[in-house]
N, C-alpha and C positions, 0 to 999 in steps of 0.2 A: 505494499501500498501505499501510495505516495503521501507529500508530505498536506499538498488541496485534498487528495483524497480525508486524507485523517480530520482535515477541518472541517466538511463535510460531515460527518461521523460525531463532530462534535458539536454542527452546530443540531443535527438532530435530535442527541440527546439532549439537548437544553431546550428546546423546545418542545423534546416531547415533556420536559418537563416544568411546560407552560410556560416558557419563554417567547413570545407576540415576539419580540423583535429578532431572533435566531430562527422562526421560521420565514418571516418573512426576508429575510437574511437567504436562507435556505434556497426561495422559493427565486430570486435573482439569478442564484448562480446555476440551477437549471434550469430555468426559463429558455435560453437559448438551444442550451438538445430538443429541448421536449418541443420546441415551433421550427427544430429542424428537421425534424422527422415527421413533423406536422406537414410542410408546408409542400412537400413534392405531390402529398396528394389531393391537394386539390387545385383537380384541371380545371381547366378554361370557364366552360360553362357554367360553374359554380363560381368564380369569378365576385359573376355580378349581381351575387346575393351570402356573401362570408370572404375570410379573407382571415388568415392566420393569425391575429388580434382578437379576431369575432372565436374563435378557440380558447385561445391562451383566459380573456378575460372571465368565459364562463368555468372554464377550471379553474385560473385562482378561487375566485369564490367556492368549488367544488372541494378543494383541497382543506383550503380553511376550518369549512366551517365541517370537514366531515374528515379531520385529519387522526382524529383520537381510532379513526377504525382503521390505519395502518397502524398496524404492531411486527415487533419478532424482525424486522430486518433496519440492514445497512442503508447509507446514502447510495447506495447503488441499488439496491431495491425501491427506496420511495423514489426513486429516482424512474422504476420503471412504474411506478404503483401510480406517476404523477401523471404518466406516456400515455400508460394504460384509459386513465380518466381522459385523457384528449385525449385521443384516440373513439372511445366514447359518447363525447360530448359529438367529435366530427360526423360518426356517423348518423346519427341522432338528424344532424341537421341533415344529410345528406339523404336522406330516407324520408322526411318531411319536405322537401322540397321538391324534388317524387313527384309526392301524391300530392304536393300541390300544384305541380303542374297539368297533372290529369286527375283531379277529381273526381271520383262519383258523384254522381247526379243525385243517388238518393245522398248521401254523404251529406252535399250542398243543401237540402232539402231538409233535413231533420233540423242542419246548423239554424239553417232561416231561419223555423219554428218552433228555437224555444229562444229565440233572444227573448229578451220580457219575460220569461216564464222563471222564476226565478226555482220553481219549486223545479219543475222539469228541466233547469240547467242542469241542476244542481247531481241528478238521478241523473243525466246521461253523462256529468263526466264523474261519479261511478261507475254507471257499467265500465266507463272505458279502460277507466282502471285497473280493471279488474278485480273491482271490491266486491263480494254479495251483501247483503242487505240480511241479514237473519228480522222483523220486528215482525209481534200479531199482527199490526194492522196497515194498509195501505196510510196510513195521516197520521200512526204513531215514528211508522219510515220516511215520512216529509219530516217531521220536526227533530229525530235523532239525526237525518243526513244536515240538518241544516243549523243545529247548532256543532254537532260535533266537527264540518266539515270548515264552520268561523272559529274554534276554538285550532283549527289546525291552522289554518288562513294563517294568521296570529304567528306561531312557534317559528316560520314559514322567511324563511332571507327574502328580504321584502320584492327583491324580484323577480324569483321566483310567484310570491303569493299576487305582485302586480301581473305579471301572462296569466294566471287560473283567470280572476275577476273578470281583463280584459278578453282574454280570446277564450275563455273554455265558456265565461258566467255570463257574458255578454254580449259576443259574437260576434268578435270584431276581427279582421283577418290581419295578418303577421304584416301588411304593408302600412297600416294604416301606425299599429303598436310603433313600427321599429323607426316611421319618420317622431311620431308622439314622443318616444324618449329617445330618443337620437340611438338609435342603434339598428345590426344590417337585420333585414331578416331571419338570417343562418342564427343570429343569435336568439330571436324571438324562440324559432324553432327550439335554441338547445335547453334554451333554460327551461319551457316551457318539456322538455320531456325530464331535466332531472327537477323541476316539480311535481308533474307524475312521480316518481319518484318516488322523493319523498312522499307524498300520498298516501300510497302505497305505503308504507310503511309505516308512518304512524297512525291512519286511520282506523288500522284494527284494534290498536291500543285504547282510541279517545274511547271507544264503546264498546259493551261485548256484544250489540244489533252488527256488527261490521265482522268478515274473513276474510282473510283471502281466498279464490277460489282455482 
């Protein structure tokens, strides 16, 4: 191990001990390497929608908010973990961009129909992320969804919650959100994918009526 690798391992140890400055310093060192792995994968047709900066911004957010899930690894392991997060973000963005370019007419009708219908929009979101509601009645389920979803949204990073509220619950388009939030469409898709992951993880713990099928 050379001196540079030793320094990175020291930063990682300090970050795992709760030193946020060390985590940010570790990110700064690792970022160019991760960016170098991502950039060649963003081919020409994707460039109007996102670039490596978009991927990295969402990846930084994921690293900071999920750092406690990285365990039993050295600095090289951290670099690999961060690279996987970045690659997953890019994969999700590509999937959603391609789906948006050839939308299913049925999905467009469902999306348009749920705008402004709060309970239906929430139920559509729950169904979309694959969470099952086990409730004794439709009315009780509606209240349970509303209460639990509101509580979980309050626990999400602000960018994640904003995208869920505007895209999934209000039916706004990625292009509209990108302009309003000062981000690319690709970044909106990545934030949405990560927000869905968090909802899928958190909702079952919020109420006994939720389960992941």
